[in-house]
N, C-alpha and C positions, 0 to 999 in steps of 0.2 A: 563512621560504621563502615565495616567491611562486608562486602557481598561476596558470594562465590559463583564466579563465572566460569570456573576451570574444571569442576568435577563433572565428567559426562553423566549424563541421566539415561539409564537404559529405558526407552520409551517402548520396547517391544516386550518386557518382561511380563510374567504373569503377575495377577493382582496380590496374590498371596501364596503361603508355603503349599497350600491344596492344589495349586497348579490350575486356578481358574484362568479362562481365557483373559487376555490383557485388555486394556481399554484401547479400542481401535484408534489409531492415529493415522489420519490421511498421509502425512509426511513419511512415517517410518513403516507402515503396513502395505503401501503400494507395491513395493518391490521385495525382492528376496532378502534374506537375512544377511547376506555377505555384501550388500550395495549399501553404501553411504548416500543418503538422501540429502542433497542441497537444492532442492528445487522451490516447493511452495513457500510462500512469506510467512513462515512459522519458526520463531527462534527455539533453541534448545536449552534455554535457561529458565530456571524456576523464577515465577513472577516475584514482585517485590514482597518482603515479609509483611508489610503492613497490608498488602491486599489478601494474603493468604490469612492472616489473622482475623480480617473483617469477614472473610467467608466462612471461617471456622465458627465463628460466634453466631453468625446468620444461620448456617446449618444446624447449630445446636439447637435453635429455636424450634425446629422440627415442624414447622408449618409452612408450606411453600405455596399458598393460594395466590389469586390473582393480585398483583400489586399495581402501585402507581408511581409515577416519577416523584421521588421526594423534593421539596424545595431545596433542602441541602445539597442535593445533586446539582440542580440547576444554578445554585449560587456557587458551588465549587467549579462549575466550568466558567462561570462569569469571572471568577478570581483568576483562573489559569490564564483565560483569553487576556486579561488586563495585564498579569504579570509576564507572560511569555510573549505575546504579541502586540501589546500596546493596543489591543482593540476592545473598546467598552461595549459588550453586548447585553442583551436584556434577557432575563429568563422567558419572557413570553415569545422570544424568537426561535425558542428550541423546540424541537419536536424529535423526541427520542424514539428509536425503532432498532429492529434486530439486524443490524449490519449496514455497511456502505453498499454492497452490491445489491441488496433489495432497494436500496434507496435510489441507485441509478436507474432501475427498472421502473420504479415507482414514479419517478420524475418524468419518464418518457410517457407514460399514461397519463400523468397529471397536465403536462404542458404541451403536448402534441396531440394531433389527431392521426387516424390510420392514413399512411401515405406520406406524411410529412417526413422531412429529412432529419436524421440525427447524425451530427457530425463528430468524428473522433480523429485524433491526430496520432500516426503510428511512428514508431512502434508504441504500443500501449497493452497493458496487461489485459489478458483475454476477456474477462466480462464486459469491457467496454465494447468489444466488437461483436458481442453477441445481444446488446440491448435492443437494437432496431429490429432485428429478425424476431425477436421473442416477443416483442410488442407490436408487431405488425406495421413498423415504421420503414422508413427508406434508409438504409445505410449508407453514409457518405464519409469519404476518407482523405485526408491529406498527409503527406509524409514530411518527417522533420529531415533535416540535412545532417548526415553523418559526420564524424570528424574527418577533416582531410588529411590530418598527419597526426602522429603521436603527441599528446600534449593539448590537443584542442578537445572542444567539447561538442556534443551534439547541439544544434541550433533550430529555432523555429524558422520555417520558410512561409512568411507571411503572405507572399505571393501565391504560393502553392495552396494555402489555407482560403484565400479569397477566391481562387479559381474554383476550388471544391464547393463553395458555397452557392446555392441556387435560389430560386423563389420559392422552393419548397423547403428550405432549411428553417429548422424552428429553434433547435436545441444543441448547444455545443456541450459535449462531456470533456472535461478539463481535468488534468492532474498535477497537483502542485504541492509539494515536489513531485518530480516525474518518476513513475515506474514503468519501465524498468530502467532508464538511462541513468537515474539518480541526480537529474538536473535540478538545482533550485533556481528557479527562474529570477531573472534580473528585472529591475524596475523598467528599463527600457523596453524589454521584450514584452513585459505585461501591457505596457502602454501601447505598443503596436496591435497586440491582440485586442485590447479594449477599443481601439478605433474600429476595427472589424466588427466586433460584437455590436457596438453602438449604430454603426452604419447600416448593418443588416438586421437591426432589432432582434438579436438572439437573446434567448435565455440560457443561462450558464449554469452547469452544475460543477462545482470545483471540488474534486476529490483531493483533500488535504490529510490523508490518512498517516502519511509519514512525516509530518510536518514538525514533530517533535525529535526527529532524528537528523538534525543538520550536523554534518561531520567536521566542518570547518570551524576552527576556534573563533569565537566572537560573532558568528553569523546567528541571526535573528529572523524567524519566519514573520513574513507579511502575508496575512490572508488576503487573497485577491480583492474581497470585498472591501478590506480596510485599505489596501495599499491604493486602490482606485474607487473611492467613494461613488463616482458617478455609475459604477456598476452595481452597486448594493441592491438597487431596487430590482435588477434582474438576476440576482445570483443566490443560488443555494449552496452553501457551504457544508461539506460533510466531514466530520471529525469522529474520531473513536480513539479509546485508549488501547485497542487490540494489538497494534503493531509495536507501538511504544513499550507497553508493559506486558507483551505476550499473553493477552487475554481474548485471543480470536474466538475461542471456543465458547465463551460466554456471551456472545452475540448481544452486544450493546454499543449503539452508535448514535450520533445526534445530528440532524439537520438544522443548521442554523440559518434562519430566513427572515431577515429584516423586514421585506415588503409585506404587508398585512394581507394583500389581495393574492400574492404568490403563495404565501403560507397557507392561506385557507384552501386554495386549490390542492396543495400537496396534502394536507390533512384530509379533506374530504375523499380524495382518491385512495387514501390509505385505509379507509374504513371497510372491512371486510376482507381486506387482502393481507393486511399485516396484523400479527398476533400482538398482545400486550408485551411490555417490555419484560424481559427476563429478570426476575427479581434477583437472582444472584448476579447477573451481569451488572445491574444497576449499582449493587453494593460494592463489586468490585471497581467500577469506574469511579465512584466517589472516592473510596479509599486510595486509588491511584492518583487522582488529580490533587487530592489534599495532602498526601503523605509519601508520594512516590518519587519526589525530585531528586533526593540523594541517590536512589537507585538508578534512576535515569542518567545522572552524571556519570556514575561508574559504568554503566552499559556504554556511554558514548566512548569511554577511554578504551574498552574492550573492542568496540567496532572499529576504532581508528587502527589499533594494532593489528587487528585482523585484516583490515583494507590493505596495511603496509606490507603484511605477510604475503598477501595475494598479489600485490604489484611486483614484489621481488620474483614471484614465479612467472608472471606474465611476460616480465622482461626477457625471460629466457625461453619463451615460446615463440619461435619464428612464424611470423605472419598474423599472430594473433594481435588485434588492435582493440582498445578499449580506452574509455576516458573514465578515470577513477571517479566514482560516484562522490558528489558533494553531499549527499543525503542518502537516507535509507541503509538497509544492510543487503543490498543487492548489486550485483555487478553484471554488467552487460558487455557480453564478449563477442567480437566478430571474428569468426573462425573461417570466414570465406577464403582466406589466402593463406591458412595454416596448413599443418600436416593433414588435415581433414578436408582439404579443399576438393571440391568436387562430390562430396558425399551428400546425399539428399538431407539426411538428418545427422549433423554433428552430434546432437544430444544422444541419439540412439547409439552411435558408434562409441561415445564414452560411456554410455551404460553398458555396453557389451563388452568393451576391451579394458575399460579402467573400473568398473563397478561403482560409477559415481553417477546418481541420478541428477540431472540439471533440467530446467524448463526448456522446451524447445522454441526457438526464436520464431518458428512458423506459426506458432499459436498467438503471437504477438504482432503478427503481419509482416514479419521480416525472416524468412528462411536463411538458414546459415549462421545464425546467431545462437547464443545460448544464455540463459540468465542463471547466476550462481547466487545462492545465499550463503552469505558468509556470517550469519548471526548464530553461530554455533560455538562450540568450546574450541580452544586452541588446538587440543589433542585430535579432535575430530576433522577440523579444517586442515591441519597439517598432514593427516593421512590421506584426506581426499586430494590434497594438491599433489601429493607425492604420486599417487595413482595416476591423476591427469598428467603428470610430468612425464611419465613413462610413455605416454601416447603423443603428447604435444611438443616434447622437446626435440624431437626429430632424431 
């Protein structure tokens, strides 16, 4: 089956010929019309046809009252986990809710007390850094080690992580694969992390939102709780079809919690704070997990081609350092020694001088970096890179 990942979709256009206002898009309506946005993790591709068809059928029903998670969706996720990760999960482990970011905050409320420490490892996508403050907890951070030279990867600094852990630390917010660096963590790295988690008796929330977007041929995602079964009783795994199938606006995610006591604490804390699941989001999730695999495989080929195109440009930008992402459609670029060296915000300069909107590394805890979303059409990516080239090629 052929899928169209090449035709640009005008996400700023009016809804109809009467010039009604457009449906607002965070990505495309944050900046002026002449800006190309490559910032928020939102792709510019139409979702899989099977998802669109399922939504059309459900919308045609005409009644959108309170729904419940269907057993067929729970089974679809069970099947997906078995087939793609080799992890046999149970329907009863699942708690569906409206998004991974709400789940991070909920976990802090469920598993810690005011003043307890919530540990994050930077760089990390911004919501991680906001959880502790928003929930009245103590924010704790440790830094990863950046590549020492081209071709190397970002790595975990286990000594720095252990140093950041105190007697107040209760919760580790983990990202696997990693946003923004695109790392797919190796088993030995996970084993080192697990030793720290067990030694300090931490609870782990493992955000695995990008786990179906591994870009290296033959790679298979291993959920943290499956790769290291000794952590299963203290781990909450967060999954969603939102990034893989471009369904973020439908707000449907799942917390997979094998341990019954942990699961009950999570569910009890959600009462009154989390709305019931989005009916259309649940429909889309089931269609994606049951019928979206051919589309996902085609998407991965497009992302690999876009990553290669980006690599060719980066090679011509003096002082720009990156490690090609092993997963996700996000690239993490170090501009501290580039033509923009010394600028307080390289992202702001590229917005003003190139008309390209990128995510500012300062929001991830690392000023001088930018995050670039290459989950867009070849035409839009090519135009954006050409604009950046005029600034960064020196």
